[in-house]
C-alpha positions, 0 to 999 in steps of 0.5 A: 329950279328954272334959275339953277346953274347947269354948270355943276351938272355938266361938270359931273357928267364930264368927270363922273365924280361929284367930289370935284364939285363945290358943296353948293354945286353938289346940292344943285346936282342932287336937286336936279336928279330928284327933279328929273325923277319926280322925287321929293329931295326931303325924303333923301331918295339918293345917297352917296358912294365911292366907286374907284375913288369917284363920288357918285349917287345911288338910289336908296331903298325907297327911291324905286318904290317912290318912283313906281308910286308917282308914275303908277308903274306896275311891276311883274316878276316874269321868271326866276331860274338858276343858271350855269355857274350858280347864278340866280336870275330874276326877270322883271317887267315894268309897265306904265299907264301908256302901255310902255314896258321895260324888261330887266334882270338881276343876276346874283351869285349864290354858290355855296349858299344853303338854307336861310342864306340862300333864301335871303339871296333869292329874295334880294335878287327879286328886289334887285331885279324889281328896282333895276327895272324901275330905274331903267324904265325911267332912264335914271342910269344909276346903281340901286342900294342892293347893287352897291352891297355886292361891289368890293371896295365900294364905300358909302359916304355921308354928305349933309344937306349942305353938300358937305362930305362928312369925314374923309373920302375912303382911299382907293382899294389896292387889293390885287389878290387872286380873290379880289380879281376873281370877285371883280370878274364875277361882278363884270360878267354878272353886269354884262349878263344883265345888260344883254352882252354876249360874254363868249370869247368869240364875240370879243365883247368883254375885250371891246368894253374893257378897251373902251373903259380903260381907253387902251386896247386890252388883249386879255381880260385876265391880265387886268388888275382888280381895280381895272376890272371894276372900272370895266364893271362901272363902264358896263353899268352906264350902258343903255339896254336896247331890246336886242341886247349888246352883241358886238363882234370882233369886227367892232373891236377892229373898228374901235382899233381903227378909230384909236389909230386915226385919233393918234395920227398927227394932224398933218397926216390927216390933211388938217 
């Protein structure tokens, strides 16, 4: 793929929306992601989904298993526990042949589930943690199939081998009911917990990331619409996961405010 045009890849990184690419560029982007992960594109390891009106890739059911086999990764489940708020957490660790390890968790809301439904949810949490840890270890930074199932408004899209979108892209969700907002909030806080973000109000982390995601200051997270909350969730999904986690304090929010104010100053006031 040495002769591959990198323009479509750059465009996708800038816009975050593969629907803006031509069919040929979409194929090039897909092949590049497969090559980076060491996957055979003929096995269709990635599929397409729309999130907040953006067409993007997610890892299919077999992608993580292929990566683990190709890179000789060992995956161990370190813990499984029920935490406050009926959240079932699973912690996994991936170790490669060089001894490098990556830990990651999945967090699944299981409130009200019983019997077989609860058992299936717990198994799904293990699968989700395992796949998320593999993808994180390899630096892919994309959703796994188990995660797309829990995102309200997300819709899978069929794209053929020529990069053509089959049918119409789904319209953005406009449900802003209390139920939709609550579901979006649960998603945001579950992702934040997985990413090691301090979600206490005193830390100001959620407001900081909401402000960054929406490119405006967010005084109160609860005032956001369901769609805005999902945009915050999408932003959190892109965060890298350092060993110490993410613990931004109010001072970091103050620094962000200052940077926004500086950007908004007329050029002559900055001595330009």
